[in-house]
N, C-alpha and C positions, 0 to 999 in steps of 0.2 A: 652752356659753353661760352667761352670768351671769343670775341670777334678778333680776327687777325686783320690788322690794318697795314697795308704795304707802305713803305717809305716812298715819298715822291722822288722821282728821278730828276725833276727840274728844280732850279734854285728857287728858294722862297722869294716871293715878289718884294718883300720889304728889305731883303738883304742885297748888298751890292754884289755883282758878279765877281768870280775869281779872276785874278789877273790872267791874261792869256799866255804868260811866259813860262808856263809849266805848273806842275803840282806844288802844293804847299810843302815846304821842307818838314821832315819829321823831327820831333824833339830829340830822339836819340842821335840823329846825325849832327845836329847843332851842338848837342852836349859833347859828343866825341870830338868835334872840331875845337870846341872851347878848351877841353881838357888837353888835347894835343898841343894847342897854341901855348897854353900856360906852362906845360911841361918843357916845351922847346925854349920858352923865354927863360926858364930856370936852367937851361942847358943840362937837363937830366935825361938819362936813358930810361926806356920802359922798365928795365929791371930795377933801377934805383927807386923810381916812383912807386912801382908795384910793391917792392919790399916795405917801403914806408907805410903803404896803405894796407898791407896784409893780404894782397891778392896776387895771383900769378901774373907774370908778364903777358902770357897768352890772353888771359881774361881782360887785362887792361888794354891790350892791343885791339881786342874785339870791341870793347866799349868805344875806344877812340875811332874805330872805323864804322861805328854805328850799327854793328851786327848784334849787339846785346842790348837788352832793356834792363839795366841794372836797378836793383832796389835802392830806395832812398838811403839805406844804411851803407851800401857800397859806394854810392855817389858821395856821401858825407866822408867816408874813409879816404877816397881819392882826393876830394877837395882838401881835407886836412893834410894829406901828404904834400899837397901843392901850396900849403900855407894860405888857404882861402877858406871861406865858410860855405855851407850849403846854400844859404840865402844869397850870398854874393854870386855864387856860380849860377844858381837858378835865375836870378835877376838878369845876369848877362845873357844867358840862353834865351830868356823871354824877350829881352830887348832885340836880339838878333832875329828871333822869330817874328816879332812885330815889324821890324824893318823889312824882312823878306816878304811878308804878307801884304804890306801896305803898297798901294799903287805909287809909282814914282812921283806923280804930281801931288800926292797928298802930303800935308804937313801935320805933324803930331805935336800937340801942346798939352801942358798940364795946367789945369785950372787951380784956383785958390784952395779948393777942397781936395786936391790930389786926383781929381777925375780927369781922364784923358779925353781930349777933344780932337776930332779928326776933321781937317778941312781940305777940300780938293781945290 
């Protein structure tokens, strides 16, 4: 029989501790914020954007409020309705997540090979 190994409850010693200002934001919340911001910039209603994306206004509203975990196909459809690409949208959300997760005193830089370096 296989051995069951419990997950440790304390942070791994080689990892930096989580910031004390609350839990890490969820992807779906940042995605929803990004979609709502882009829709508002275009001065579109939920119904207008939802019609273009082929989803219901209720579903788009739930995505924007971070209540739904949409599939990549749904995210791509909404991104297209907002005249952006899936990669552009995902990169923006990842940037926000990176900024929300980094300590305020940390500086993020990109090296010559595209690798991220974090300096405190």
